[in-house]
C-alpha positions in Angstrom: 0.0 0.0 0.0 1.4 3.4 -1.0 1.9 5.9 1.8 -0.1 9.1 1.6 1.5 12.1 -0.1 2.5 15.0 2.1 -0.2 17.6 1.4 -0.2 21.1 2.8 -3.3 22.9 3.9 -3.7 24.5 0.4 -3.7 21.1 -1.3 -6.2 19.9 1.2 -8.5 22.9 0.6 -8.3 22.3 -3.1 -9.2 18.6 -2.7 -12.0 19.3 -0.4 -13.5 22.0 -2.6 -13.1 19.9 -5.8 -14.7 16.9 -4.0 -17.7 19.0 -3.0 -18.0 20.6 -6.5 -16.0 19.1 -9.4 -17.3 21.9 -11.7 -16.0 24.8 -9.7 -14.0 27.2 -11.9 -10.3 27.4 -11.4 -10.7 31.1 -10.5 -13.2 30.4 -7.7 -11.1 27.4 -6.5 -8.1 29.6 -6.4 -10.0 32.3 -4.4 -11.1 29.7 -1.9 -7.6 28.3 -1.6 -6.1 31.7 -1.1 -4.1 31.6 -4.4 -4.1 33.2 -7.8 -5.4 31.1 -10.7 -2.1 29.9 -12.3 -0.5 28.3 -9.2 -3.9 26.8 -8.3 -4.1 25.2 -11.7 -0.6 23.9 -11.3 -1.4 22.3 -8.0 -4.6 20.7 -9.4 -2.6 19.2 -12.3 0.1 18.0 -9.9 -2.6 16.3 -7.7 -4.0 14.7 -10.8 -0.6 13.5 -12.0 0.2 12.1 -8.6 -3.0 10.1 -8.7 -4.6 11.9 -5.7 -7.4 13.1 -8.0 -8.6 10.1 -10.0 -11.2 11.8 -12.1 -14.3 13.9 -12.3 -17.9 12.8 -12.8 -21.5 13.8 -12.6 -23.7 12.3 -9.8 -26.9 11.1 -11.3 -30.2 10.6 -9.6 -31.0 6.8 -10.0 -34.8 7.3 -9.6 -34.8 10.0 -12.4 -33.4 7.3 -14.7 -35.9 4.7 -13.6 -33.7 2.8 -11.2 -36.1 2.4 -8.3 -34.2 -0.1 -6.1 -30.7 -0.5 -4.8 -29.6 -3.9 -3.5 -26.5 -5.1 -1.7 -25.5 -8.6 -2.5 -23.1 -10.7 -0.4 -21.4 -13.2 -2.7 -19.5 -16.3 -1.6 -17.4 -18.2 -4.1 -16.7 -21.9 -4.2 -13.0 -21.2 -4.6 -10.8 -18.4 -3.4 -8.0 -19.1 -5.8 -6.6 -15.9 -7.2 -7.6 -16.9 -10.7 -11.2 -17.6 -9.6 -11.4 -14.3 -7.7 -10.2 -12.4 -10.7 -12.6 -14.3 -13.0 -15.5 -13.3 -10.9 -14.3 -9.6 -10.8 -13.9 -9.7 -14.6 -17.5 -11.0 -14.9 -18.9 -8.4 -12.6 -17.0 -5.6 -14.5 -19.2 -6.4 -17.5 -22.5 -5.9 -15.6 -23.6 -2.2 -15.7 -26.1 -2.8 -12.9 -23.3 -3.6 -10.5 -22.1 -0.1 -9.4 -19.6 -1.2 -6.7 -17.7 -4.5 -6.1 -15.6 -4.9 -3.0 -13.6 -8.1 -2.0 -13.9 -8.8 1.7 -12.1 -10.9 4.2 -14.1 -13.4 6.3 -17.0 -15.7 5.3 -18.2 -13.4 2.5 -15.9 -13.0 -0.6 -17.6 -9.9 -2.2 -20.2 -7.3 -1.5 -21.9 -5.7 -4.5 -24.0 -2.6 -4.8 -26.6 -3.2 -7.6 -29.2 -0.9 -9.1 -32.3 -2.2 -10.9 -35.5 -0.7 -12.3 -37.8 -2.8 -10.1 -37.9 -6.1 -8.3 -38.7 -8.1 -11.4 -35.7 -6.8 -13.3 -33.5 -7.4 -10.2 -34.8 -11.0 -10.0 -34.0 -11.5 -13.6 -30.5 -10.0 -13.1 -29.9 -12.2 -10.1 -30.9 -15.5 -11.7 -29.5 -14.9 -15.2 -26.3 -12.9 -14.5 -25.2 -13.1 -10.9 -25.9 -16.6 -9.5 -24.7 -18.1 -12.8 -21.4 -16.3 -12.6 -18.3 -18.5 -12.5 -17.6 -20.1 -9.1 -20.5 -18.5 -7.3 -21.5 -20.7 -4.3 -24.2 -18.4 -2.7 -25.7 -14.9 -3.0 -27.5 -13.2 -0.1 -29.3 -10.0 -1.0 -30.8 -7.1 1.0 -32.9 -4.4 -0.6 -32.4 -0.9 0.7 -35.4 0.7 2.4 -34.0 4.2 2.5 -30.6 5.9 2.3 -29.8 8.4 5.0 -26.3 9.2 3.8 -24.7 8.8 0.4 -21.5 10.9 0.4 -18.9 10.0 -2.2 -15.2 10.4 -1.8 -13.2 10.5 1.5 -12.9 12.9 4.4 -10.2 15.4 3.7 -8.3 15.9 6.9 -7.0 19.4 7.7 -3.2 19.7 7.6 
């Protein structure tokens, strides 16, 4: 695991502001960070090149696109051989309904976050694409009732 970069308070302000609003203008970002625009842009580019900033994206409203349910699936495989784990991960990478896939330690091998239009489409996904995936031994699912916090990113500690 790579050690964290040494970031000063200006870098941390830039990261926090960009995480809150990836569309902020460089001029406004510079103002909030206490810089002029050119050095602020250099810092942003440096943070991107160092891999601290991985990308920018729009957060979409699932319900507005017809995705009415979110499901968490706990997946156990029959084998934990590296080739089998990677095979499952490769399969999951092809499934657009799976929005997150995390390998776990313990009894469960993976937890998946899945979106679906409705229960019928989720059931179809489950039986035709997930339980039939290579080396799947069992899948336990839980539908979300409500989401009280959905905050992307990570906390940006103050320097």
